[in-house]
C-alpha positions, 0 to 999 in steps of 0.5 A: 808276137810282135805285131805291126799296125797301120790305119789307112786314110779311109779309116781301115785298121790293119794288123800284121803278125810276122811268121817264118812259115811259108804259109800266109794268111789274110782276111777281113773281120767285120764288126757285124753279125746276126744281132745287127739284123732287123726282125725282117732280116733274120739270117741276112748276115749269113746270107751275105757271107754266102753271096759275096762269093757269087759275083763281084763287079769284076768277076763271076762265081767260077773265077772266085771259086778257082782263084785261090784253089788253083794255087793250093790255097783256101778261101773261107768265111763264117758268121757269128752273132757279132762278127763276119770273117772272110779270109784266105790261107795260101803259100806266101808268094800268093799274098797279093792274089789273095788280098786282091780277091778279098778286097773285091769280095768285101767291097764290090760284091753285086749279089747276082739275081741268078745266083740268089735262088741257088744259094738260097736252096743251099742255105735251106739245106744248111738249116735242115741239116742243123735242125736234124742235129739236136746236140747243135740246135739246142745251143741256139734254142738256149740262147733264145731262151736266155735273151728272149725277144732280143737280137742276140737270141735268134739263130745265125742261119735265120728262117725260111720265111725271111730267106725267101724275101732276100734279094740283091738289094737286101745284101747290098743294103746290109753291106752299105751299113756294115762293110765299111772301113771304120767297121772292120779290120784287115789282118794278116800273118806271114813272112811278108814285109808289112810295108809291102802289104800297106802299099798293096792296100793303098793301091787296092782300096784307094777308091774305098771312101771313109765312112762314119758308121754308127754301130748301135747295139742295145744291151739285152734287158733282164729276163726271169730264169725259167726251165723249159722242156721241148718235145723232140723226136730224138733217142737221147735227152739233151739238156742245157743249164746256164746263165747270162755271164760277162762281156768281153770287156769285163775283167771277171771273164778271166776268172770265169775262163779258169773256172770253166776249164776246171768244170767242163773244159777240154781236158778229160779230167774236168769235173763234169766229165769225171762225175757224169761219165767216168764215175757214173757212165751216164753220158758220152759227152758233157761240156761247159762253155762260155761265150763273151759278147760286147755287152753280155755273155753266156755260161752253159753246161750241155750233155746228152743222155738216155731219157731215163738218166736225165734227172740223175745227170742234172742232179750231178751237174747241179752238185758240181755247180754247188761245190764251186759256190760253197767250197773255195779252191785250195791253193794246190787246186788253183795252181794245178788248174792254172798249170793245165790251162796255161799248157792248153793255151800254149798248145793252142798257139800251135794251131796257126789258123786259130792264132790268125783268127784270134788276131783278127777278132782281138784287134777288131774289138780291143784294138790290140793283140795280147802276147802269150806272156800277157795272157799267162800273166792275166791267168796267173792273177786269178785267185781262189777268191775271185773264182768263188765270187764268180761261181756264187753269182753265175751258179746261183740256182735262182739265176740258172736257166734250163732247156731240155729236149725229151 
């Protein structure tokens, strides 16, 4: 976990994590996502992510498609509410090939007119596919309820009206505003000398000027919690219950992480799964989730069930939330929860692509990457008192939002 950093003359931050694996990774993390769009631009960050693969000043779409594939590598990208990632994984001998291609995509995309209509149709199909999956769509609708009228509320894919208006200048304008050296990080992992990567970077990006991006994000204002029922043509009732939570810079997020793991985390022994599925057979899937943004966060519980069981399942969820508000964990329960969470984190590090992407996101926002020892220490510092306080705040019935598809 001994990572190395460097900052180029144009302000681009670079971070590299050594690895003995023959597989290497590199990519750009951009501090821009769906929340940075204007109302007329909804879906533009995601549109840009698609279109950068469709042509640059040097290469056409077919070249880009084949450049890494022909050597067995992969080229990927995704958009979130606050970030865009463009990256590649490959055998380490192809590092310079991947680096050169990524620089071309991120700094020299042209948004060919002939490609826009085709890719717009692809995104329309993606939107339709998403809308056909209520168990996914409800997460976006819930955040829209939670952040009513705020940029964090609208979904990442956008809508067809905005999508139809996007042209070459739409994409180029967005990239001029946000795809600048000071607003992104180049991150890499592999058995490659960092000095060599820096030398390549200085050559590949010598023509990219410094910039003074003034990223401006407005924190969401207060809203009144509510319960909303939407009529959907689905076989199941889908339900989300939750509240606004903590930003990625709030120390309370560590206590919430452990609390969430006990309540509805990935382990089959989480409290919600035991209550709703194992003991009562009401659901196939129930989970709780947390998302931390730069100035706020989201806590949520999701489940799908037969419509006749919806009210009973909701009652059981609220019962589990109330337990955390009224009963502190015993020291034995706390230590067991920490042991499980630490084990899960340890196993997750074995997923190298996930580790690599965490490196990029962490350095983008924190300008550092915590070692597993440091993460373990943070979790070990969580107390039963801090979990109880977090539950008392976030699980307050007067603070909870509810969204139902029925």
